[in-house]
N, C-alpha and C positions, 0 to 999 in steps of 0.2 A: 767964549770965542773959539776955542779949539773944536768944540762939538759942531758949531756952525760951519767952520772951515771944512771939516771932514765931510759934510753933506754937500758942499759945493765944489770940492776939489777931488780929483782923482789922485790917489797915491798907489804905489805898488802894493801896499798892504791891503787897502780897501778893495782894490781890483781883485786880488787873489782871494780875499775872504768872500767877496760877492760870487766869484766863480765856484768856490767850494759849496756855497749855499745853493747856487744854481744847479750844480751837478747833483746834489742830493735831491733836489726837487725833480729833476729829470729822471733820476733813478726810481723814485717812488711813483712817477707818472708815466713810465715808459709804455706800459700796456695800453693805457688810455690814449697816448699819442699815436701809437700804432693803430688803434681802432679808428681814430680820426682820419688816419692816412689811408685806410683800406678802401673807402669808396672812390678815391681819386688817384690812388697810388698803389704800391705793392704791399702796404701794411707793415713796413719795417722802420718807419721814421723814429719811433720811440727807442727801438734797439740801437739804431744808428746814432741817435743823439746821446744815448747813455754811453755807448762805447767811445764816441768822440770826446765827450766831456771827461770820461775817466782818463783818456790819453792826455788831455789838456792838464789835468791835475798832476798826473805822473810826470809830465815834462816840466811843469813849474817846480815840482819838488826836486827833480833831478838837476835842473839847471840853475835853480836858486837865483833868479834875476835880482840885480841890485838897483835897477832904476825902472821907472814906469814904462819907458819906451821898449825896453827889452822884454818886459812882461807881456805887453801887447803883441810883440813880434813872436814870442814863443807860442802864445795862444793862437795867433793867426796861422803859423806854420803847422801846428798840431792839427788844427781844424781842416786845413787844406790837405794835409797828408792822409787824413782818414775820412770817414764817410759823412761828416757833418757838412762839408762842402764849402763852396766858394763864397757864398753870400756872407756868412758869419766871418769867414777869413778876411774878406774884403773890408768889412766893417772894422775889424781889429787892426788891419794894416793902416787904414785911413786914420784911425784913432791914434796909432803909434806915430804917424807922421805929424798929426796935430799936437801930440804931446811934446814934440820938439819945440813948440811955440808956447804952449800953455798947459797947465794941469786943471784948468777950470772945466767942470763937468759939461756944461752946455755946449761949448765949442767942440769938445771931444765927441759928444753924442751927435751933434749936428754933422760932424765929419763922417761918423759911422753910418748915419742914415743916408747921407749923400752918396757914400760908396755903395750901399745896398741898392739905392734907386738907380744909380748908373749901371752897376753890374747886372741887375735884373731887368733893366729898362722898364721899370714900373713906377707908378705913382699911387698915392692913397686912393682906395676905392676899387682896386683891381684884384682884391682877394689874395694878396701876397703878404709876406711878413712886414712890408711897409705899412700895412694897415694896423699893425701893433706898434711899431716904432714911432710913427709920426704922431699919433695922438698921445702916446706916453711922453714923448719929448715936449709936445705942446703943453701938456699938463705941468710938467716940470718948469717950463718957462713961466707959466702963470704964477707958480708958487714962489718964484724968486723975486 
């Protein structure tokens, strides 16, 4: 029962663990991410993501949030303060707001996606990060 619950509920602990894993993946992929960015941008996306996620982890370690809402807010402010930008920050803030009502994963992820869509004024199919979030969330919904 506990294993099933941890898959469908956000906790402060599993959020932080997920961000630690994500930061490690960004770190090992930063050159590739920058290569992908080069044809349409300035080729620094990987470096920016790596730096931003290292700031996220440092802030979480320094502030030691005690509840899920605070963890989301710390992440959002860290991302907004540094180069990772407003879309991820908006997703985290929307998820923090939703965490006041529930810790169920799907409503929190729905809130994050809605925040990204609204902030970026984009929908699936427009070659934005929505094209990753929307199908991933749809797949999660099918699996529950």
